N, C-alpha and C positions, 0 to 999 in steps of 0.2 A: 504494500500500500504506500509505496514511496511518493506517489503524487500528492499525498496529503501533507508532505513536508515542503513541497515546492512553492515558491513565491508566485508562480503562474496561477495557482489555485485561487489566489485573491481575485483574479479576473473572471472566474467562473460565474459568480452571481450576476455580474454585468452582462456576460455573454448569454446567460439564461434569460435575463430581462429583455435583451435585444433580440431574443429568439435566434441567436446564431448557434446555440447548442440546445438540444432537446434531450432530456433523459427519458428513456422508455423502460418500463418495468412491468412485472406481472405479480399477481398474488403470490405465486410460488417463489419468485425471486425475493420479494419482501420478507417472507418467512425465512428464507435461506440466509439473507444478509443479517437479520436479527440474530439468528442462531450462531452464525460464524463469528460475529463481533463479540460474543461473550465467551468464546472458547478460552479456557485458562492459558493455553500456550501463546495466545495472542495478546494477553493483557500487558505484557512487558513491551510489546511493539506498538500497540494501538491504545493511545491514551483515551480517556473518556471524552475529551474535547474532539479528538479525531473521529471517534465513533459517532458522536453527535453530528459532526460535519458530514461524514459519509452517509449517515441516515438521512440527513436533510437533502443532500443532492440525489440520492438514489431512491428515496422513499417519498418524501414530502413534495418534491418538485417534479417527480416523474409523471409521465403520462402512462397510466396503467392500461395495459392491453390484455386481451384474452386470447392466448394462442389457440389457433383452430387447426393447424397442421401438425401432425406428429412427425418427428424427425428421429432417426435412429442411426446417426453417423459418428457420434463422438466415441472415443476410446473409453471414456467413463460415461456410461449410460445416464448417470444422474445429472450430467451437464447438458443433455439434449434439450431440456426445457429452455436453456439460455438461447439456443439457436431458434427454437420455436417462438420465443418472445421477440427476438430480433426480426424474424420474418413477419410476425403479426404487426409489429410496429414500423415496418418499412425502414429499418435501421440502416444507416450507412456504415456503422462502426460498432464493434463490441470491444469494450475495455475490460481486461481481465488480468488477474494474477494467476490464473489457472494454467497448468502446464499442458493439459490435454487439448484445449481449444485452439491455441495458435497453430497447431499442425494442420488445421483445416483452412487456414488463411490462404486466399480469401474464400469465404463460404457464400456461394450464390451472389457474389459481388459485394458482400459485406466484409469490410476490413476487420481483422481481429488483431488488436494491439495490446501491449503491456501498459501499465499505469505510467511508467517512465516515458514511453512513446506518446501517451496522451498528454502528459504534462508538457512535453516539447511541442506538441501540435497546438496547444493553447496559445503559445506565443505567436503563432501564424494567423490566428483568427482576428 
């Protein structure tokens, strides 16, 4: 979750307001994010402030979509819902720290990048 440390993240609220960036999520993703953020091994890496910030950008500002297409292409079948969410939301980009998703890049024209790559791309917007 290195992008939470980046100075470019400060620009994200303005980009959201200007509608240059749209966060897409689903009910399943919201549940997953909440569960992951409280895992004990992440507590030393993800402060409460960072958790709140991530929740804000991925849950509260997100456009929630309902996936309608089933996808079964990811090495980790539990991650297929992320691809389904991206398809349902007509996403251009998936930002992930997952190791299984980037091997699918690009997936149906959807770029799959790391948090670090996302942080760098913010400076270009």
